[in-house]
Structures are given as structure tokens and as C-alpha cells.
C-alpha positions in Angstrom: 65.3 51.9 102.7 63.3 55.1 103.5 65.6 57.8 105.0 68.3 55.4 106.4 69.0 56.2 110.0 71.8 54.5 112.0 71.9 54.0 115.7 75.3 53.3 117.3 73.7 50.9 119.9 76.4 51.1 122.6 79.0 53.4 124.2 82.4 52.8 125.7 81.1 52.6 129.2 78.0 50.5 128.6 77.5 48.3 131.8 79.0 44.9 132.0 77.0 41.7 132.7 75.7 40.6 129.3 72.9 43.2 129.2 73.1 44.7 125.8 71.9 41.9 123.5 68.8 41.3 125.7 68.2 45.1 125.8 68.2 45.3 122.0 65.9 42.4 121.8 63.5 44.2 124.1 63.9 47.6 122.4 63.7 46.5 118.8 60.0 47.3 118.2 60.4 50.7 119.9 63.5 51.4 117.8 61.5 50.8 114.7 58.7 53.1 115.9 61.3 55.8 116.7 62.6 55.9 113.1 65.7 53.8 113.5 66.2 51.4 110.7 69.8 50.4 111.1 71.9 49.5 114.2 75.6 49.3 114.6 76.5 46.6 117.2 79.8 46.7 119.2 82.4 44.0 118.4 80.5 40.8 119.1 83.5 38.5 119.6 85.7 37.7 122.5 88.3 40.3 123.4 91.4 39.9 125.5 89.5 41.4 128.5 86.8 38.7 128.3 83.5 39.7 129.9 84.8 43.2 130.7 86.1 43.9 127.1 84.5 46.7 125.0 85.6 44.5 122.1 88.4 46.4 120.4 91.1 44.2 122.0 90.3 41.4 119.6 91.3 37.9 120.7 89.1 35.4 118.9 86.9 36.4 116.0 85.1 33.0 116.0 84.0 33.2 119.7 80.7 35.2 119.7 80.1 34.3 123.4 80.2 30.5 123.0 83.5 29.3 124.5 85.0 29.6 128.0 87.9 31.9 127.0 89.5 34.8 128.8 87.6 34.0 132.0 84.0 33.8 130.6 81.7 32.3 128.0 79.8 35.5 127.6 81.2 38.7 126.1 80.5 42.0 127.8 77.3 42.1 125.9 75.9 38.6 126.3 76.2 35.1 124.9 76.1 34.0 121.3 72.5 32.9 121.8 71.6 36.3 123.2 73.3 37.9 120.1 71.4 35.8 117.6 68.2 36.5 119.4 68.8 40.3 119.3 69.7 40.2 115.6 66.6 38.2 114.8 64.4 40.6 116.8 65.9 43.6 115.1 65.6 42.2 111.6 62.0 41.1 112.3 61.3 44.8 112.9 62.9 45.8 109.6 66.1 47.1 111.3 69.3 46.3 109.5 72.3 45.1 111.6 75.9 46.2 111.1 78.7 44.2 112.8 81.9 45.9 114.0 85.0 44.5 112.3 88.3 44.9 114.3 91.1 43.2 112.3 94.0 45.7 112.7 95.4 43.8 115.6 95.0 40.9 118.0 95.6 40.9 121.8 95.7 38.3 124.6 97.9 35.8 122.9 98.0 32.2 124.3 101.8 31.7 124.0 105.1 33.4 123.6 107.4 32.8 120.6 111.1 33.4 120.0 111.3 36.3 117.6 113.7 38.8 116.2 112.7 42.5 116.2 114.1 45.9 115.4 113.3 48.9 117.6 111.2 51.6 116.0 111.1 55.3 116.7 107.6 55.7 118.3 107.2 59.2 116.8 108.4 58.3 113.3 107.7 54.6 112.4 109.8 54.9 109.2 112.9 55.1 111.4 113.7 51.4 112.1 116.9 50.6 114.0 119.2 48.2 112.2 120.1 46.3 115.4 118.3 42.9 115.6 117.1 42.0 119.1 116.6 38.3 119.9 113.6 38.1 122.3 110.2 36.6 123.0 106.8 38.1 122.1 103.2 37.1 122.8 102.3 36.3 119.2 100.9 32.8 119.2 97.1 32.5 119.2 95.8 28.8 119.4 92.4 29.3 121.1 92.6 26.1 123.1 89.1 26.3 124.5 87.6 26.5 121.0 89.6 23.5 120.0 89.6 24.3 116.2 85.8 24.6 116.0 84.9 26.8 113.0 88.5 27.4 112.1 91.8 25.5 112.5 93.9 28.6 111.7 96.8 29.2 114.2 98.1 32.7 114.4 101.9 33.0 115.0 104.6 35.7 114.5 104.5 35.2 110.7 101.0 36.8 110.8 102.2 40.0 112.4 104.7 42.8 111.6 104.9 44.6 115.0 104.4 44.4 118.7 104.5 46.9 121.6 106.1 44.6 124.2 108.9 42.0 124.2 110.4 39.8 126.9 113.8 38.4 127.6 114.8 41.2 127.5 111.7 42.9 128.8 110.9 46.2 127.1 108.0 48.3 126.0 107.9 50.4 122.8 107.2 49.8 119.1 109.1 46.8 117.6 109.2 45.7 114.0 109.1 41.9 113.7 111.9 40.5 111.5 109.8 38.4 109.2 111.1 37.2 105.8 107.7 35.7 105.2 106.0 39.0 104.4 108.8 41.4 103.7 110.6 44.4 105.1 109.1 47.6 106.6 105.5 48.4 107.1 102.4 48.1 104.9 101.8 50.9 102.5 98.5 52.6 101.7 98.1 53.6 105.3 97.9 57.0 107.0 101.2 59.0 107.0 100.8 60.2 110.6 104.0 59.2 112.5 105.6 58.6 109.1 103.6 55.4 108.6 100.7 54.5 110.8 100.5 50.8 110.0 101.3 50.0 113.7 98.6 50.8 116.2 98.7 48.4 119.1 99.0 44.8 120.2 100.1 42.1 117.7 99.8 44.2 114.5 98.4 42.1 111.7 100.4 42.0 108.5 98.1 41.9 105.5 101.0 40.9 103.2 100.6 37.4 104.5 98.2 35.7 102.1 97.1 33.1 104.6 96.0 35.9 106.9 93.9 37.8 104.3 92.2 34.5 103.3 91.4 33.7 106.9 89.8 37.1 107.4 87.7 36.6 104.3 86.7 33.2 105.5 85.7 34.7 108.9 83.6 37.2 107.1 81.7 34.5 105.2 81.3 32.6 108.5 80.0 35.5 110.5 77.6 36.5 107.8 76.2 32.9 107.7 76.1 32.7 111.5 74.4 36.0 112.1 72.6 37.1 108.9 74.0 40.6 109.3 73.3 43.3 106.8 76.6 45.1 106.7 79.7 46.1 108.6 81.4 49.0 110.4 85.2 48.8 109.8 87.4 49.9 112.6 90.7 51.9 112.3 91.1 51.7 108.6 93.7 54.4 108.5 96.1 51.8 110.0 95.1 49.0 107.5 96.3 49.0 103.8 93.5 50.3 101.6 94.2 47.6 99.0 93.2 45.0 101.6 89.8 46.5 102.4 89.0 47.1 98.7 89.6 43.3 98.2 87.8 42.3 101.3 84.7 44.4 100.6 84.6 43.1 97.0 84.6 39.6 98.5 81.8 40.1 101.0 79.6 41.9 98.5 80.1 39.1 96.0 79.1 36.3 98.4 76.1 38.3 99.9 72.7 37.7 98.5 71.8 41.4 98.9 73.9 44.6 98.9 75.6 45.2 102.2 75.9 48.6 104.0 79.5 49.2 104.9 81.0 52.3 106.7 84.6 52.7 107.7 86.2 54.7 110.5 89.1 56.8 109.0 89.4 59.3 111.9 91.0 62.3 110.3 89.9 65.9 110.1 91.7 66.4 106.8 89.1 66.1 104.0 91.7 65.2 101.4 92.8 62.1 103.3 89.2 60.9 103.5 88.8 61.5 99.7 92.1 59.8 99.0 90.9 56.7 100.9 87.6 56.6 99.1 89.5 56.8 95.8 91.9 54.0 96.9 89.0 51.6 97.7 87.2 52.7 94.5 84.3 54.1 96.5 83.3 50.7 97.9 82.7 52.0 101.5 81.2 55.0 103.2 83.2 56.9 105.8 82.3 58.7 109.0 82.4 62.4 108.5 85.0 63.3 111.2 85.6 66.8 109.9 81.8 67.6 110.5 81.9 66.1 114.0 84.9 68.4 114.8 82.9 71.4 113.5 80.0 70.5 115.8 82.4 70.3 118.7 83.9 73.7 117.9 80.5 75.3 117.4 79.2 74.0 120.7 82.3 75.4 122.5 82.4 78.8 120.8 78.7 79.6 121.0 77.6 82.8 119.1 81.3 83.4 118.1 81.0 80.4 115.6 79.9 81.2 112.1 77.1 78.7 111.5 76.9 79.6 107.8 80.2 77.8 107.2 79.6 74.7 109.3 79.6 72.4 106.3 82.8 73.8 104.7 85.5 71.2 104.4 83.3 68.3 105.4 82.8 65.0 103.6 79.1 65.3 103.4 79.5 68.6 101.4 82.3 67.3 99.2 81.0 63.7 98.7 77.6 63.2 100.2 77.2 59.7 98.7 80.1 58.4 100.9 79.3 60.3 104.1 77.9 58.9 107.3 77.4 61.9 109.6 77.5 61.9 113.4 77.3 64.1 116.5 79.2 61.7 118.9 80.6 58.2 119.1 82.3 55.9 121.7 85.8 57.4 121.0 84.8 61.1 121.2 82.7 60.8 124.4 84.2 62.3 127.6 87.3 60.5 129.0 88.0 58.6 125.8 91.0 58.7 123.4 89.5 61.1 120.9 87.5 63.1 123.4 85.8 66.0 121.7 82.3 66.1 123.0 79.6 68.3 121.6 77.9 70.4 124.3 74.4 69.3 125.2 72.9 72.7 124.2 74.1 72.4 120.6 73.3 68.7 120.1 69.7 69.4 119.0 71.0 71.8 116.4 73.6 69.3 115.2 71.1 66.5 115.0 68.7 68.6 113.0 71.5 69.3 110.6 72.2 65.6 110.0 68.7 64.2 110.4 66.7 66.6 108.3 69.0 67.5 105.4 69.1 65.4 102.3 72.8 64.5 102.2 74.6 61.8 104.2 73.4 58.9 106.3 73.0 60.1 109.9 74.3 58.1 112.9 72.7 58.6 116.4 74.7 57.8 119.5 73.2 55.6 122.2 73.7 57.9 125.2 72.0 60.8 123.3 68.9 58.7 122.9 68.9 56.8 126.1 71.3 58.6 128.4 74.4 57.3 130.2 76.4 58.0 133.3 79.8 56.6 134.3 83.1 57.4 135.9 86.7 56.9 134.8 90.1 58.4 135.3 91.0 61.4 133.2 94.3 62.5 131.8 94.8 64.5 135.0 95.0 61.3 137.0 91.7 62.2 138.8 88.5 60.2 138.7 85.7 62.0 137.0 81.9 61.4 137.0 80.3 61.9 133.6 76.5 62.3 133.1 75.4 62.2 129.5 71.7 63.2 129.5 69.1 62.3 126.9 69.2 65.0 124.3 66.1 67.2 124.4 63.8 66.6 121.4 66.0 64.0 119.8 63.1 61.6 119.7 61.0 64.2 117.9 63.8 64.9 115.4 64.0 61.2 114.6 60.3 61.1 113.9 60.6 64.3 111.9 63.2 62.7 109.7 60.8 60.0 108.7 57.8 62.2 108.4 59.1 65.5 106.9 62.6 65.1 105.5 61.4 64.7 101.9 61.7 66.6 98.6 64.0 69.3 97.3 66.3 71.0 99.8 66.8 74.8 99.8 69.3 76.5 102.1 69.6 80.0 103.6 73.0 79.9 105.2 73.3 83.7 104.9 74.0 84.7 108.5 76.7 83.7 111.0 74.3 83.0 113.8 71.0 82.1 112.2 70.6 79.6 109.3 67.7 77.8 107.8 66.8 75.2 105.2 63.6 73.7 103.8 62.5 70.4 102.4 59.8 70.9 99.7 58.0 67.6 100.4 56.6 65.4 97.6 53.2 64.6 96.2 52.8 61.9 98.9 54.9 63.2 101.8 55.1 66.6 103.6 58.2 68.8 103.9 59.4 71.2 106.6 61.3 74.4 107.4 64.2 74.2 109.8 65.7 77.3 111.4 68.3 77.5 114.2 70.4 80.0 116.0 73.5 79.8 118.1 73.0 83.4 119.4 69.9 85.5 120.0 66.4 84.7 118.9 66.5 84.0 115.1 64.2 85.1 112.4 64.1 84.7 108.6 61.7 85.7 105.9 61.6 82.7 103.6 60.0 82.5 100.1 58.6 79.1 99.7 56.7 77.8 96.7 53.2 79.1 95.7 51.8 75.7 96.5 52.5 76.5 100.1 50.7 79.9 100.0 48.2 80.8 102.7 49.1 77.9 104.9 49.5 77.7 108.7 52.7 76.3 110.2 53.6 75.1 113.7 56.9 74.1 115.4 56.9 70.3 115.5 59.4 70.4 118.3 57.2 72.8 120.4 60.2 75.0 121.1 58.0 77.9 119.9 54.3 78.3 120.5 53.9 80.8 117.7 52.0 80.2 114.5 53.4 81.1 111.1 51.1 82.0 108.2 52.5 82.2 104.7 51.0 84.9 102.3 49.5 84.4 98.9 53.0 83.9 97.3 54.2 81.4 99.9 56.3 83.8 101.9 56.5 83.5 105.7 58.5 84.8 108.7 60.0 81.8 110.5 61.6 82.1 113.9 63.5 80.2 116.5 64.5 80.9 120.1 68.1 81.8 121.2 70.5 78.8 121.0 67.7 76.6 119.7 66.2 75.0 116.7 62.6 74.9 115.4 61.1 72.5 112.8 58.1 74.2 111.2 55.6 71.9 109.6 52.1 72.4 108.2 49.5 72.7 111.0 47.7 69.5 110.1 50.9 67.5 110.7 52.1 69.3 113.8 50.6 67.0 116.5 
């Protein structure tokens, strides 16, 4: 795949009403022309919230908008027929399709069961009270409307190791299910936040139950056959034992006719934790570069006080570029969401230039940045806020620039706290570019390019500058950008 470029094709507040799958069908040819060659779809199966569910409250993995469950046949994004039509249209336009995999927990159980639990310290999950509480919990999933089509598996309390609500007595908190079937305590090889971050929400799946892991493998084979997807995005892997996903990825790769693209969400700003996870799964998945996203957030907030020359320090794409998927925003970091850390609009063109035009990492573009979004929701202050996420200026041009000019050897000039630059040399068949940006005043750098680029005329492909740059007989030129802006200089014959 030429310069792989991923689009996260949704956001948390995407409108309800089954609109997304038809929209992607309609947009597929335009996406191809724009330079997008992979899309990440939201969870395509029925969530506990039915037609209003974003999809991360997984109820039935085998209901892709086919059965009348949780108040609707359709998911928030459309019916199964709509989904398959969208995937077919995308693939016909040479766009690979990634499905979101949310198997940390289940929600919206069909029945309660009598269980025994221990109370758990919510701030330190390793502290488990010895008192055994007899109660009831919503842990039985029978999917009556599906009536065993595709899978006859029934989920019960033996499939889970924790819940956040019990009844008779009624109580909220974190509760460890007493379950001799899978063993004591929590799963290992998970994040150490809160002592042990196995438990996240809902009915927490226990991967020590062999029947459970085999069912999730079976579902993967089923969904690959049903949809023809080209890969997966794995949700919340810091809460799931790494040994399971190593095994699961090996399985899906083995049964696939072609290599799958797989990226996991381990949302931590500690590089060593990301590297440890990659080591635990033996490098079988890529990870989103959360540390780089946080640097973009901080840089956008601090303006000229931020040292741009150090923006890649401590990031996954610098330490392990072959396992890094870079991003500027996602559905969790957008305003009013759980990991809210938005990158200011003025800085987003700079951030996108840094992930789209450099040679390392696979960049991910966020739907609202390309198409815009507006919504309202309640904030942590209890007040309702209206959010407008505008289309990011020149992002469409940066996407085209990635396909046209992001080729060849990369040379960097990260030698000033407020003005940095890098070049791509191009190849015998494809042109390169010079990228310069500033988070302060107007920027300027004298760059020594190769002699093959001597006596050439350059223009800003983004039209942020109307100047012309001429390199001298040795290939040296003075390249500029405006304050708080980015310019992508290309040879004049390719500038239109």
C-alpha cells in the first residue's frame, strides 16, 4: 500500500439514525481521491444502547444490525445490509476496512444470576475484601431475539470476573466475582494503574475461561467471513491480558488469506508501557502513539512557549516507528469525552504535517477534522456545552501532499525551539518536498538540499505563502513560513 493513511470514520457524537454506513458508501470514491486508503469503522455490532449506542457498550457481537434487540434492528450506524454495502464500496475503491473490536466487557445482560462477590477497593483493585457477599448480578447473556443463529454460546457469570453493580443487596462499586472456574484475583499482563487495571466496566470478561477465548476467536473468524474486513482496531488493550491478544492475533492472521492490519489502543503516555506491551505480544500489533498526541495537545496550548524541536522526544514513533500509528485526535480525546485533550485548531495543520509528510508511522486522520462536527453534551461542570469542530484548514491538501510528495530520504532540521523543518528527497519517479513550520513568529531556514535540486523554483503547495523560493547552484535555498503556520514547498511544476 502506497503511503498508508487511515481515517477514523466516526466520532463520539456522530448523529443517530443509521446514517454512517450509507454516508461511507457515498463518500468512498471521494475518499480514495483524497488519499485515504484505510478506514477504521466504529463498533459495528449491537450495543446495550441499541440504536443510540456508540458501540463500546458491547451487547451482542453477532448482531451487526440484523436482529430486533435493545429496541431496534439497526445499530446507530445502520443495518447489516448497509454495513456490507459500505464495506463493498470502500474495498471497490481500494480502501482497506478495519473493524473495531471491543471484547473487554459486555453490557445490557438479559437476565440476573445468583452470584457471590467480594468488594474491591476502587482505587487499588489488588485490595479485595475477604467477606463473601451473596447477591444477584446481571451476568447472563442469552440473546433471545437472535435465537442461537451464528452462535449458540450463552454467557453467564463463569465468563466474567467482575461487575460494577449488584442487587439484593443493591450496591454500586467494583465487585470481584467468586468464580472457582477461572481462579482467584484478576488477570495478569494488564496495566498496573489502580494496582491492576483488569476491571474497567460492565460485566468484565475473564480470559482465563477457555470457552470464552475460543468463542472470541470463533467470532473473529465469523466476522471476517461475513464482512471481508482487512484488519482490526483493538479497544482498551491495557485492561486485557497481553497473552490473550497475542494468541488472538496469531489466530486471525493464520486464518486470513492476506496479512491483516491491526492497531491496538493502549492509552498511556508512558513510552515504556507501550514498549512493554509490544514486547509482550511479540510485535504482532501496532499501537496508537498516545505520547505524541499529548505533545500535540500541550504544544497547541503553550504556543510559542513550547519547544518544537523536542516534539518527538519520548514518543512511540521515534522509539519504534514500525509499531506506531500516529494521530492528532480521536473519539476519546475530543471535547467533552473521557480522555479530553483536544489539540487547538490553529496547531492541527502543523500536527497533521508532522504525521502525514514524515516517513515514520502510519497516520490516522479524525473524521471531524476532515468533515467537521458540531454537538452538545454535559461537561464535568454539570453545564451543557456546545462544541463546534471545524474542518481543519488545508487538511485536504496535506492528504494529497502525502500521496504526491512524501517520498524518499528524510532530512530534519529540528534546531530551533519555534521553527523546525524537514525535507523528503523524492525518488527517481516521485517528487519530494520541504516542510517548514513555526509556532511563533514568521519562520525562516536556509536549507542545503542536494545538487540535483540546484537552480530550481519552489512554491508553497498549501498557498500559505505566495513567495517563490529559488535554490542556488549548490541546491541551497531560503525557505519560509508565516507565524503559527506551516508551508509545504514543492517544485514549481508540481505546485498547482
